[in-house]
N, C-alpha and C positions, 0 to 999 in steps of 0.2 A: 206324022207331023203333029207337034203339040200346039194347042190353042192358047194364045196369050190374050187375055181380056183387053179390049180396047180401053184407052183412057177416056175419061169424060172430056167434053169440050169446055171452053172457058165460060160458055153461057150457063153451065151447070154449077158454077162456083157458088152463086147466091143460094140456090135451093139446098145445096149441101151444107153450107155454113148455117143457114136458117134451121135446117133439120137438126144439126148438131146442137145449136143453141137451144132448140126446143126440148131435146131429150135430156140435157143436163141442167136446164134452168130449174131452180127450186120452186118458182111460182109457175105453175102449169097453166098456160093459156091455150085456147083453141087455135089461135092464130098468132104468129109472130110477125110483127111489122118492122120495116126497116128503121123506123124512128123510135122503137122501143129502147129504153135505156137498160143496159145490162144490170146495173146495180139497183136503180130505182124501180123500174117497171117489172123486171123479171126476177128480182130477188137474189141476184148473184152476190157472192162474197168471195173472199180471197181463195178459199179452197176450190170452189166451183169455177172461178175464173182460171185457176191453174189447170183444172181438169179439161176445160174447154181448150185452153192453149195447148196442152199436151196432145189432145185428140187431133186438133187441127195440124199441129206439127207432124204427127204421125201420118195423117192422111195426105198432106200436101208436101211432105219432106221440107217443112219450113225450118229455118234457123230459129233458135230460141230468141224471144224478144228481150230486149233490155228493159229495165223498169220504166225508163222515160217513155219508150214507145208504147208499152203496155198501158200506162196511165192515160194515154190519149184515146184509148178504145172505150168510148162511152156508150155508143149506140150499136145496134146490130149492123147498120150500114157501115160503120167504121171498120168492123171486123171483115166484112165482105171486101171493102176497098183495100184493106191491107193485104189480104190473101190474093186478090186479083192483081194488085201491083207487083207482088212477089213472083207470081206465076209469069206475068208478062215480061218482067225483067230477067227471067231465067233463073231466079234464086229459089224457086219452088217448082214442084211438078204436079200435074193433075193426076189424081188417083185413078186406078182402074176400077171396074165394076166389082171385082172380087174384094178389093180393099174396102170399098164402100160397104158392101154386104157384110163383111167381117166386123167392121167398126160398129155399124148400127145394130147388128144382131147381138152384140154385147149388152145392149140396152133393151133387147126384146122387141125391136121395131124393124120395119122394113126400111131399106135405103130410100131416101126421098126421090130417087130417080127410077123407082120400079114402075 
């Protein structure tokens, strides 16, 4: 019998999103808060925003955001709310532990759920 890694629960969406924000953010902070602004506080620019978006799309099988929706994502909490809403609505899926490990290992860090 093959072992399929279990998907994470919805309670883990915030730590995963925060972890991904932390690894791609140009401005490295010891702690990422929900109120941090992506562009102002964390130094995001268009290329890094795209990287964050692509990574979250891959992890959660999200549909690509239209520019209007993307422009509304100002704070870390906005990103968490978007991903959570998509998962709850059934338009996105929770990643399994293997997908998380693979994504975060690309950046040389452990998954935030280890």
